[in-house]
C-alpha positions in Angstrom: 31.3 27.1 4.8 32.9 27.4 8.2 32.1 24.7 10.3 30.2 27.0 13.0 27.8 28.1 10.6 27.0 24.7 8.7 26.3 22.7 12.3 24.4 25.8 12.9 22.7 26.0 9.8 21.7 22.3 10.1 20.0 23.0 13.5 22.7 21.7 16.1 22.8 24.9 17.8 23.3 28.6 17.8 27.0 29.9 16.5 27.3 30.4 19.9 26.2 26.8 21.2 27.8 25.2 18.1 31.0 26.8 19.4 30.9 25.3 22.6 30.3 21.7 21.2 33.2 22.3 19.6 35.3 23.0 22.9 33.7 19.8 24.2 35.2 17.7 21.5 31.7 16.8 20.1 32.4 17.6 16.5 34.8 14.7 15.0 36.2 13.5 11.6 35.2 10.3 10.4 38.4 8.7 11.9 37.2 10.0 15.4 39.8 12.9 15.6 38.5 16.2 16.9 37.9 19.3 14.8 38.2 22.7 15.3 35.9 25.4 14.4 38.3 26.9 11.7 39.2 23.1 10.0 38.4 22.7 6.7 36.9 19.3 6.3 34.2 17.9 3.7 30.0 17.8 4.9 30.4 14.0 4.5 33.4 13.4 6.8 32.3 15.6 10.0 30.5 13.5 12.9 28.5 15.1 15.6 28.6 12.4 18.5 29.9 9.9 16.1 27.1 10.2 14.1 27.4 11.6 10.4 25.5 15.2 10.0 22.5 15.6 8.6 22.1 16.4 4.7 22.7 20.0 3.7 19.9 21.8 1.8 18.4 19.2 -0.3 16.7 17.3 2.7 13.8 15.3 2.5 12.3 13.3 5.0 9.3 11.1 4.8 7.0 10.4 8.5 4.2 8.5 8.7 1.8 10.8 10.3 -0.7 9.4 12.8 -3.8 10.8 13.2 -4.5 13.9 16.3 -1.6 15.9 14.7 -1.6 19.1 12.7 0.4 20.2 9.9 1.4 23.7 11.6 4.4 25.0 13.4 2.0 27.6 15.4 -1.3 25.4 15.9 -1.9 25.1 19.7 -1.8 20.9 20.5 0.1 18.3 18.8 2.3 19.0 15.4 3.8 17.3 13.0 7.5 18.5 13.8 6.9 17.3 17.2 7.9 13.9 15.8 10.8 14.9 14.2 14.3 15.8 15.8 14.4 19.3 17.4 17.1 20.4 15.4 14.9 19.8 12.2 12.8 22.7 13.0 15.7 25.5 13.1 17.5 24.3 10.4 18.3 27.1 7.8 16.8 27.3 5.1 13.4 25.9 6.9 11.7 22.2 6.8 8.3 22.6 4.9 5.5 20.0 4.8 5.1 19.1 1.1 1.5 19.8 1.2 -1.2 19.0 4.2 -2.6 16.2 5.6 -5.7 17.1 8.2 -5.7 16.3 11.7 -7.6 13.4 11.3 -5.9 11.8 8.8 -2.9 9.8 8.9 0.0 8.3 6.5 2.5 9.6 4.3 3.8 13.0 4.6 6.7 14.3 3.0 8.9 17.6 4.3 11.7 19.2 2.3 14.0 22.6 2.6 14.1 22.3 -1.3 11.9 24.8 -2.4 11.9 23.9 -6.0 11.2 20.3 -5.3 8.3 21.2 -3.0 6.4 23.0 -5.6 7.5 20.3 -8.2 6.0 17.8 -6.1 2.6 19.9 -5.6 2.4 21.6 -9.2 -0.9 20.4 -10.6 1.4 19.7 -14.0 3.2 17.0 -12.5 -0.2 15.2 -11.3 1.4 13.2 -9.0 -1.3 10.2 -7.7 -2.4 10.6 -4.0 -3.5 7.2 -2.9 -5.3 6.9 0.2 -7.3 4.1 2.1 -10.8 5.2 3.5 -13.3 3.0 5.5 -16.6 4.6 5.0 -19.7 4.9 7.3 -22.0 3.1 5.1 -21.8 0.3 2.3 -21.2 1.7 -1.2 -23.7 2.0 -3.6 -21.9 0.6 -6.8 -21.9 3.6 -9.1 -19.2 5.6 -7.2 -16.0 4.5 -9.0 -17.5 5.1 -12.7 -18.6 8.8 -11.3 -15.6 9.4 -10.0 -13.7 8.5 -13.1 -15.9 10.2 -15.1 -14.2 14.0 -14.6 -17.7 15.3 -13.8 -17.9 15.6 -10.2 -18.9 18.9 -8.9 -18.2 19.7 -5.2 -20.0 21.8 -3.0 -19.2 25.3 -3.3 -17.0 25.0 -6.4 -17.1 25.9 -10.1 -14.6 23.4 -11.6 -15.5 19.8 -12.0 -12.8 17.1 -10.3 -10.5 15.6 -12.5 -10.9 11.9 -12.7 -10.0 9.7 -10.2 -9.6 5.9 -9.7 -12.0 3.6 -7.4 -10.5 0.6 -6.1 -13.3 -1.6 -4.1 -11.1 -3.2 -0.7 -14.6 -4.5 0.7 -18.2 -3.0 1.2 -17.0 0.1 3.2 -13.1 -0.1 2.7 -11.4 1.6 -0.6 -8.3 2.9 -2.0 -8.8 6.2 -4.1 -6.0 7.7 -6.2 -6.6 11.5 -7.1 -4.3 13.6 -8.8 -5.4 17.1 -7.4 -5.2 18.6 -3.4 -8.5 20.5 -3.5 -9.5 21.2 0.6 -10.6 17.5 2.1 -11.0 16.3 -1.1 -11.5 13.0 -0.1 -13.7 13.5 2.4 -15.9 15.8 0.3 -16.0 13.4 -2.8 -17.6 10.7 -0.4 -20.1 13.3 1.0 -21.1 14.0 -2.5 -22.5 11.1 -2.8 -23.9 10.4 0.4 -21.3 8.6 2.3 -18.8 9.8 5.3 -15.4 8.8 5.5 -14.7 7.6 9.4 -11.0 7.1 8.7 -8.5 7.9 6.1 -4.8 7.4 5.4 -2.7 8.4 2.4 -0.3 5.0 1.7 1.4 6.6 -1.3 2.2 9.7 -3.6 3.5 9.0 -6.9 5.5 6.0 -7.1 6.6 6.7 -3.2 5.0 4.1 -0.5 5.0 4.0 3.1 7.2 0.8 3.0 6.3 -0.6 6.3 7.3 3.0 8.1 5.3 3.0 11.8 3.0 5.5 12.7 4.9 8.4 14.2 8.4 7.1 12.6 10.2 9.3 10.0 13.4 8.3 7.7 15.5 10.3 5.2 14.5 9.8 1.8 18.0 9.2 -0.7 18.1 10.1 -4.2 16.2 6.9 -5.5 13.6 7.5 -3.3 12.9 10.9 -5.1 13.7 9.4 -8.5 11.1 6.6 -7.4 8.4 9.5 -6.5 8.4 10.6 -10.2 8.3 7.2 -11.6 
């Protein structure tokens, strides 16, 4: 692939803009030597403003989503894509969220341009655990854990019971809940079904992957080892 097209696909600018970057000397090799648009150089050896290029297709990003942001490209207000570099928003193929967290939920959110990986993560067959920590409006009654684990809880307006879920009590109004489904507002609706209300909700893990100290509003690229950990 020509270098101009490569950088354009990675979101560094339109082809015209990228061509100008070459003329300005912004694109170099690993040794700092200026590259030209028709040079043939391995992706790993190209530098933009002295920094390695973003990975090609197969990019996976983990964001610690704060509350108040929407998992959308088009909604009015603060969007999760605003927290990523602008070039991530114009990559080709596009970078999509892996599932969604609602506006009032914080925590681990993944993005990828790898359609096969996205579907593998969200597929019911993968049954990846989604782990949330929640604070509740009222004290637990004591029977919630057994009910959630039984696989018999029916949410309002649905016809199929939920899959078994694991509840860990961290305090009278503080819990950690692990689910393998992704139904609409599932955690909030589960506690509503037992007469309680979720006040704060954060996803702290997906599969074997955790936030690992990532601060709210910040992101990092995932490595192959991270992806393996996700499915471990």
